[in-house]
C-alpha positions in Angstrom: 19.0 -5.0 -4.7 17.1 -2.8 -2.3 17.6 -3.6 1.4 14.6 -3.4 3.7 16.2 -4.3 6.9 14.2 -2.7 9.8 11.6 -1.3 7.3 8.0 -2.3 7.7 5.6 -2.6 4.8 1.8 -3.0 5.0 0.1 -4.5 2.0 -3.6 -3.9 1.7 -5.2 -5.8 -1.2 -8.0 -8.2 -1.6 -6.2 -10.3 -4.1 -4.6 -13.0 -1.9 -2.3 -14.4 -4.7 -0.8 -11.0 -5.3 -0.4 -10.2 -1.6 1.2 -13.5 -0.9 3.7 -13.2 -3.7 4.5 -9.6 -2.9 4.9 -10.3 0.8 7.3 -13.2 0.1 9.4 -11.1 -2.3 9.6 -8.2 0.1 10.4 -10.2 3.2 12.5 -13.1 1.9 14.0 -11.3 -1.1 14.6 -7.9 0.4 14.4 -8.3 4.2 11.4 -6.1 4.8 9.0 -6.9 7.7 5.6 -7.3 6.1 2.0 -7.4 7.3 -0.9 -8.1 5.0 -4.6 -7.0 5.2 -7.2 -8.3 2.8 -9.7 -5.4 3.0 -9.7 -1.7 3.9 -11.1 -2.1 7.5 -8.4 -4.7 8.3 -5.8 -2.4 6.7 -6.8 0.5 8.9 -6.6 -1.7 12.0 -3.2 -3.1 11.1 -1.8 0.4 10.1 -2.5 1.5 13.7 -0.9 -1.5 15.4 1.9 -2.5 12.9 3.2 1.1 12.4 4.4 0.6 8.8 7.0 2.7 7.1 5.0 2.5 3.9 1.6 1.2 2.8 1.0 -0.6 -0.5 -2.7 0.0 -1.1 -5.1 -1.4 -3.7 -7.8 1.1 -4.7 -10.5 -1.4 -5.9 -11.5 -3.3 -2.8 -14.8 -4.4 -1.4 -16.2 -3.1 1.9 -14.0 0.0 2.1 -12.2 1.1 -1.1 -8.7 2.4 -1.2 -9.6 6.1 -1.5 -11.6 5.9 1.7 -8.7 4.1 3.4 -6.4 6.9 2.2 -8.8 9.5 3.6 -9.0 7.8 7.0 -5.2 7.3 7.1 -4.7 11.0 6.5 -7.3 11.9 9.1 -5.5 9.9 11.8 -2.5 11.7 13.4 -0.8 8.3 13.9 -0.8 7.4 10.2 -1.1 10.7 8.3 2.6 10.8 7.5 3.0 7.2 6.3 3.7 7.1 2.6 1.1 5.3 0.5 1.8 3.6 -2.8 -1.5 3.1 -4.7 -1.8 -0.1 -6.7 -4.5 -0.8 -9.3 -4.5 -3.0 -12.4 -4.1 -1.1 -15.6 -2.2 2.0 -16.7 -1.7 4.8 -14.2 -4.2 7.0 -16.0 -7.0 4.6 -15.1 -7.6 6.1 -11.7 -5.8 9.4 -11.7 -9.1 11.3 -12.6 -10.9 9.8 -9.6 -8.2 10.7 -7.1 -8.7 13.6 -4.8 -6.0 16.2 -5.4 -4.5 17.6 -2.2 -2.4 15.4 0.1 -3.2 12.1 -1.8 -1.1 9.7 -3.8 -0.4 11.2 -7.2 -0.3 8.1 -9.3 -1.5 4.6 -9.6 0.4 1.6 -10.7 -0.1 -1.9 -11.7 1.0 -4.5 -9.1 4.6 -3.5 -8.5 7.7 -5.0 -10.0 11.2 -4.8 -8.8 11.7 -1.7 -11.0 8.6 0.0 -9.6 10.4 1.1 -6.5 13.2 3.5 -5.9 14.8 2.9 -2.4 17.3 5.3 -0.9 
């Protein structure tokens, strides 16, 4: 099992059932410190304050979509180096074509499972 002790994960997704289940699994099951945001604006605010080690980001969100959140994260010197894992329902090819190319997440995944992550 992965160990997340002292690692901080920010989940940005408008699906509250998914975020709750994922937050419980990451915190209780693996020991990560987890913060949750339910839209892109909230995610950007929390990224600045929470200082996550990784961000799990939904692309299809109201208000500010995930690609815009990625752009703003990359433009901010305080968050530009934080790894972003993009989440979107459906196969990875569903959103690869809409992704900007340089400096952006390279793939999309369905909501993550325990085998979706490779922790060092």
